C-alpha positions as CSV (number, residue, x, y, z in Angstrom):
1,M,20.0,-53.0,3.8
2,P,22.3,-52.1,6.7
3,A,23.9,-54.8,8.6
4,M,26.8,-55.6,11.0
5,R,29.4,-58.3,12.1
6,V,30.0,-58.0,15.9
7,K,32.6,-59.4,18.2
8,A,33.3,-59.1,21.7
9,H,36.8,-58.7,23.1
10,L,37.2,-59.8,26.8
11,L,39.9,-58.3,28.9
12,R,38.4,-59.6,31.9
13,D,35.3,-62.0,32.5
14,R,33.9,-62.0,35.9
15,H,30.3,-62.8,36.4
16,V,28.5,-61.5,39.5
17,S,26.6,-63.8,41.8
18,P,23.4,-62.6,43.6
19,E,25.3,-62.3,46.8
20,Q,28.0,-60.2,45.1
21,R,25.4,-58.0,43.3
22,K,23.8,-57.0,46.9
23,L,27.2,-56.1,47.8
24,L,27.8,-54.0,44.8
25,L,24.5,-52.1,45.6
26,S,25.2,-51.5,49.1
27,T,26.1,-47.7,49.7
28,S,28.2,-48.7,52.6
29,F,30.6,-50.7,50.7
30,D,34.1,-49.5,50.5
31,F,35.5,-50.7,47.0
32,Q,39.2,-50.3,47.9
33,Q,38.8,-52.6,50.7
34,G,36.2,-55.1,49.0
35,S,36.5,-58.4,47.7
36,D,38.8,-59.7,45.2
37,F,36.2,-59.8,42.5
38,I,35.7,-56.0,42.5
39,P,38.6,-55.2,40.1
40,D,37.3,-57.5,37.5
41,L,34.2,-55.6,37.1
42,I,35.6,-53.3,34.7
43,S,33.8,-50.7,32.3
44,F,35.2,-49.4,29.0
45,V,34.5,-45.8,29.4
46,C,36.8,-44.1,26.5
47,N,38.6,-45.3,23.4
48,E,40.6,-43.5,20.8
49,Y,42.3,-44.8,17.6
50,N,45.9,-43.6,17.1
51,P,46.9,-43.9,13.4
52,H,50.4,-43.3,14.1
53,D,50.9,-46.8,15.5
54,G,47.5,-48.5,14.6
55,L,46.4,-49.2,18.3
56,V,43.2,-47.9,20.0
57,Y,44.0,-46.6,23.1
58,V,41.6,-47.7,26.0
59,G,40.5,-46.0,29.2
60,L,38.8,-48.1,32.0
61,T,37.0,-48.0,35.1
62,S,39.0,-50.3,37.4
63,Y,39.3,-50.3,41.2
64,D,42.9,-51.5,41.2
65,S,43.9,-48.5,39.1
66,D,45.0,-50.4,36.1
67,I,43.1,-48.0,33.9
68,L,45.2,-47.5,30.7
69,Y,45.6,-50.1,27.9
70,T,46.2,-50.3,24.3
71,F,44.1,-52.7,21.9
72,D,45.8,-54.2,18.8
73,P,43.2,-54.6,16.0
74,N,45.5,-57.0,14.2
75,T,46.1,-59.3,16.9
76,S,43.1,-58.7,19.1
77,Q,45.4,-58.2,22.0
78,F,45.2,-55.9,24.9
79,R,48.3,-54.5,26.7
80,S,48.3,-52.7,30.1
81,L,50.4,-49.4,30.0
82,G,51.0,-49.8,33.6
83,Y,49.2,-46.7,34.9
84,Q,48.9,-48.2,38.3
85,K,52.6,-47.7,39.0
86,V,52.0,-43.9,39.2
87,A,48.4,-44.1,40.5
88,E,47.1,-43.2,43.9
89,R,44.0,-45.1,45.1
90,F,41.4,-42.6,44.1
91,E,42.2,-42.9,40.6
92,V,40.2,-45.5,39.2
93,K,39.0,-44.3,35.9
94,I,39.9,-42.4,32.6
95,H,36.5,-41.2,31.8
96,R,36.0,-39.2,28.4
97,S,39.5,-38.1,28.9
98,L,41.8,-39.5,26.1
99,A,43.0,-37.2,23.1
100,V,45.4,-38.1,20.3
101,D,47.8,-35.4,19.5
102,P,48.6,-34.9,15.8
103,D,52.1,-36.0,16.6
104,G,51.0,-39.3,18.1
105,S,51.3,-38.5,21.7
106,I,48.2,-39.6,23.8
107,Y,47.1,-37.0,26.3
108,G,44.7,-38.5,29.3
109,A,43.3,-37.5,32.6
110,T,42.1,-39.6,35.6
111,A,38.7,-39.7,37.3
112,C,37.3,-40.9,40.5
113,L,34.3,-42.7,42.0
114,H,34.5,-41.6,45.7
115,W,31.9,-39.5,47.8
116,V,32.4,-35.7,48.6
117,D,33.5,-36.7,52.2
118,Q,36.8,-37.9,50.8
119,C,37.5,-34.9,48.7
120,M,40.1,-33.3,51.0
121,E,42.0,-36.4,51.5
122,S,42.1,-37.0,47.8
123,P,45.0,-35.3,45.8
124,G,43.0,-34.7,42.5
125,G,42.9,-36.2,39.0
126,K,46.0,-36.1,37.1
127,L,46.6,-34.9,33.6
128,F,49.4,-37.3,31.8
129,C,50.8,-37.7,28.4
130,F,51.9,-41.1,27.0
131,H,54.6,-41.1,24.3
132,P,54.2,-44.3,22.1
133,T,57.7,-44.1,20.3
134,S,59.5,-44.1,23.7
135,G,56.9,-45.6,26.0
136,E,57.3,-42.9,28.4
137,R,54.3,-41.9,30.6
138,E,54.8,-38.1,31.6
139,V,52.5,-36.7,34.7
140,L,51.9,-33.1,33.6
141,G,50.2,-32.1,36.7
142,I,46.9,-31.9,38.8
143,P,44.8,-29.0,37.4
144,V,42.4,-28.7,40.1
145,P,43.5,-30.0,43.6
146,H,41.2,-32.4,45.2
147,Q,38.8,-32.6,42.0
148,Y,39.2,-35.4,39.5
149,V,38.7,-34.8,35.7
150,Q,35.6,-36.2,33.9
151,T,36.4,-35.0,30.3
152,I,39.3,-33.4,28.5
153,S,39.4,-31.5,25.1
154,L,42.7,-30.9,23.3
155,D,43.6,-27.9,21.2
156,P,46.7,-29.1,19.3
157,E,47.4,-25.9,17.8
158,R,47.7,-23.8,20.9
159,K,48.8,-26.7,23.3
160,I,45.8,-26.3,25.5
161,L,43.9,-28.9,27.4
162,Y,40.5,-28.1,28.6
163,G,38.5,-29.9,31.1
164,F,35.7,-30.3,33.6
165,T,35.9,-31.8,36.9
166,Y,34.1,-34.0,39.4
167,P,32.6,-34.2,42.1
168,Y,32.6,-30.3,42.2
169,A,32.2,-29.0,38.6
170,Y,35.0,-26.5,37.6
171,F,35.8,-25.6,33.9
172,F,39.7,-25.4,33.6
173,R,42.3,-24.5,31.2
174,F,45.8,-26.3,31.2
175,D,48.6,-25.0,29.0
176,I,50.9,-27.8,28.2
177,L,54.1,-26.0,27.5
178,T,54.1,-24.0,30.6
179,R,52.3,-26.7,32.8
180,Q,50.2,-23.9,34.0
181,S,46.4,-24.4,35.1
182,R,43.5,-22.1,35.7
183,I,40.1,-22.6,36.8
184,L,38.1,-20.5,34.3
185,A,34.6,-20.9,36.0
186,P,32.6,-23.1,38.4
187,V,29.9,-24.4,36.3
188,S,27.6,-26.3,38.7
189,Y,26.8,-29.3,36.1
190,A,29.6,-31.0,34.4
191,P,28.9,-31.9,30.8
192,H,29.8,-35.6,29.7
193,T,32.2,-33.9,27.0
194,G,33.2,-30.4,25.9
195,V,34.1,-29.8,22.2
196,I,36.1,-27.3,20.2
197,D,34.8,-25.3,17.3
198,D,36.7,-24.8,14.0
199,E,38.0,-21.3,15.4
200,G,39.3,-22.7,18.6
201,I,36.5,-21.8,20.8
202,M,35.6,-24.3,23.5
203,W,32.0,-25.1,24.1
204,G,30.4,-26.9,26.9
205,M,27.4,-26.7,29.2
206,Y,26.6,-25.4,32.6
207,Q,23.7,-25.3,34.9
208,Q,22.3,-22.2,36.1
209,I,21.2,-22.8,39.8
210,M,18.2,-20.8,41.0
211,L,19.3,-19.8,44.5
212,G,16.1,-18.5,45.4
213,E,14.1,-21.6,44.7
214,G,16.7,-24.0,45.3
215,L,15.9,-25.6,41.9
216,P,18.3,-26.3,39.0
217,S,17.3,-24.6,35.6
218,R,18.0,-26.5,32.4
219,P,21.6,-26.9,31.4
220,S,22.8,-23.9,29.2
221,M,25.8,-23.4,26.9
222,L,28.9,-21.7,27.6
223,S,32.1,-20.6,25.3
224,Y,35.5,-19.8,25.9
225,D,37.6,-18.1,23.3
226,P,41.5,-18.4,24.1
227,R,41.9,-15.3,21.8
228,S,40.4,-13.0,24.2
229,D,40.7,-15.2,27.1
230,Q,36.9,-14.6,27.8
231,I,33.9,-16.9,28.7
232,T,30.6,-16.0,27.2
233,W,27.5,-17.4,29.0
234,H,24.6,-18.3,26.5
235,K,21.8,-18.5,28.9
236,G,19.1,-18.8,26.3
237,A,20.8,-21.8,24.2
238,F,19.2,-25.0,25.4
239,L,19.4,-28.5,23.9
240,P,15.8,-29.0,22.4
241,P,13.8,-31.6,24.2
242,A,13.3,-35.1,22.4
243,Y,10.0,-35.6,24.0
244,P,7.7,-33.6,26.8
245,G,9.6,-33.7,30.0
246,D,13.0,-34.3,28.4
247,G,15.6,-31.7,30.0
248,G,17.7,-31.9,27.0
249,Y,21.1,-33.1,28.8
250,N,24.3,-33.4,26.9
251,D,25.5,-37.2,26.7
252,C,28.3,-36.5,24.1
253,S,29.5,-34.0,21.5
254,L,31.5,-33.7,18.2
255,N,32.8,-31.2,15.9
256,G,31.3,-32.4,12.5
257,G,34.1,-30.7,10.3
258,D,31.4,-28.9,8.5
259,G,31.1,-25.8,10.8
260,Y,28.5,-27.2,13.0
261,L,28.6,-29.1,16.4
262,Y,26.7,-32.1,17.1
263,F,25.4,-33.4,20.6
264,G,24.0,-36.7,21.6
265,T,21.5,-36.4,24.3
266,T,20.4,-38.4,27.4
267,A,17.0,-39.0,25.6
268,G,18.7,-40.6,23.0
269,A,18.5,-37.8,20.3
270,L,21.0,-36.3,17.9
271,V,21.0,-32.5,17.6
272,R,23.0,-30.0,15.5
273,F,24.3,-26.6,16.8
274,D,25.6,-23.6,15.1
275,P,28.1,-21.8,17.2
276,H,27.6,-18.5,15.1
277,T,23.9,-18.3,15.3
278,L,23.5,-20.3,18.5
279,E,20.7,-22.2,17.0
280,F,19.9,-25.9,17.7
281,K,18.5,-28.1,15.1
282,Y,16.9,-31.3,16.1
283,L,17.7,-34.2,14.0
284,G,16.0,-37.1,15.6
285,R,16.1,-40.2,17.6
286,P,17.5,-43.1,15.7
287,T,16.0,-45.6,18.1
288,R,13.3,-45.6,21.0
289,S,16.0,-46.1,23.4
290,T,17.2,-43.3,25.8
291,R,21.0,-42.2,26.0
292,L,23.0,-41.4,23.1
293,P,26.5,-41.4,24.6
294,G,29.0,-41.9,21.8
295,L,29.7,-40.0,18.7
296,C,32.3,-40.2,15.9
297,L,33.0,-38.9,12.5
298,G,33.4,-41.8,10.0
299,R,35.9,-41.6,7.4
300,D,33.1,-42.1,5.0
301,G,31.4,-38.9,6.1
302,L,28.8,-40.4,8.2
303,I,28.3,-39.6,11.9
304,Y,28.4,-42.9,13.8
305,A,26.8,-43.2,17.2
306,C,26.2,-45.7,19.6
307,T,22.9,-45.7,21.7
308,G,20.5,-48.0,24.0
309,F,20.9,-49.8,27.3
310,D,19.8,-53.0,29.0
311,Y,21.5,-55.2,26.4
312,N,19.6,-53.5,23.5
313,S,22.5,-51.4,22.5
314,Q,22.8,-50.5,18.9
315,L,25.1,-49.0,16.2
316,V,23.8,-46.2,13.9
317,A,25.0,-43.5,11.7
318,Y,23.5,-40.4,10.4
319,D,23.8,-39.4,6.8
320,R,23.8,-35.5,6.6
321,E,23.4,-35.3,3.0
322,Q,20.1,-37.5,2.8
323,E,19.2,-36.1,6.4
324,R,18.5,-39.8,7.6
325,F,19.5,-42.4,10.0
326,L,20.9,-46.0,9.3
327,N,20.6,-48.6,12.0
328,F,23.0,-51.4,11.6
329,G,21.4,-53.4,14.4
330,R,22.1,-54.7,18.0
331,I,25.6,-55.0,19.5
332,Y,25.4,-58.6,19.8
333,D,28.1,-61.3,19.4
334,P,26.2,-64.8,18.7
335,E,29.4,-66.8,19.0
336,I,29.5,-66.1,22.8
337,D,25.7,-65.3,23.0
338,A,26.4,-61.9,24.8
339,A,25.2,-58.3,24.2
340,C,26.4,-54.8,25.0
341,F,24.7,-53.9,28.3
342,M,25.2,-50.1,27.6
343,P,27.8,-48.4,25.4
344,H,29.7,-45.3,26.5
345,H,32.1,-44.4,23.8
346,I,32.9,-45.3,20.1
347,C,35.8,-44.6,17.8
348,E,36.8,-45.6,14.3
349,G,39.8,-48.1,14.0
350,P,41.0,-49.2,10.5
351,D,38.6,-48.0,7.9
352,G,35.2,-49.0,8.5
353,V,35.7,-51.0,11.9
354,F,34.2,-49.2,15.0
355,Y,34.8,-50.0,18.6
356,V,32.2,-49.5,21.2
357,G,33.1,-49.5,25.1
358,E,30.6,-51.0,27.4
359,S,30.0,-49.5,31.0
360,D,27.9,-49.9,34.1
361,N,27.3,-53.7,33.8
362,L,26.5,-55.0,37.2
363,D,26.1,-58.6,35.9
364,R,29.6,-59.1,34.6
365,S,32.7,-57.4,33.3
366,G,32.3,-55.0,30.6
367,Y,33.4,-56.3,27.1
368,F,35.0,-54.3,24.2
369,W,32.8,-54.5,21.1
370,E,34.2,-54.7,17.6
371,C,31.5,-53.6,14.9
372,N,31.7,-54.0,11.4
373,P,28.7,-52.3,9.7
374,T,27.7,-52.9,6.0
375,R,25.4,-50.9,3.9
């Protein structure tokens, strides 16, 4: 019977009063000029394990721009990598934008939360590289001026970083060796993550805008082949709906190492995509919750996922051989009587130990969740 031990790790622990909640929900509130409790309301929005040093690298949402940390699984200690020393005030998030190079270097990019009326006064999100051996933090450049980076994908063989921007959605390519950036296309809709297949082709989603009607269509697939330097727009390739009315939006993506790409959707479904035939296969919804924002390939061959919201987040896995889901249960720490409000990202640290980042909690600081599933 699947089961799980859970421990919450607290980097900050600020709880919100009713008065502070009203302030948070006010659209006129300027977070940079706000009360001192605002920087404590962090979210853990991406995390990646680096086998070279045994640390989990963590990207936060934090309004003081202290957004890059490591977590040591052996000591359960967080350490700031001091990104705020090179940050400007609009860099308040590292969102789906950490990637571990085979040499142990960490690539990342910065995101924002400001409105479009501040775009032209904001420089744009940076790409950076952190070298664990030397401790050097290297700024590589701003790929798209005035735009911030929602997600990156690393092609380590060709030394390319791909990404999608926000608040205006552009698909870009950044060549690491030359530090040259190119906008490949505007895409109208930025996917939560992109993914590179076994042939080095980058896949993402875009949204075709029906200009005549002023209504958006469903998100479609695009692919970019660096060998030909060409984008292909797959206008008929849609995520299958999980239920009537579901638009099939991408929440996360994963190269499964088996020739297929896997997508979690905002309806809480897992689907499989064949990049050669452009066919999707609906694999199911592991729980009744919406959102499936995190996927990772376990070393045991299972696909692990975090799903759910409103303090009912759960860790699940998909067994591809038996074509069935395993539900390990709710992400809840009984020692402190706390549960994960909404998960955002997942990675495997030491064998069989998974780390889930919590985001968008308006009641308290987000926590970092250690999950030890058993079968």
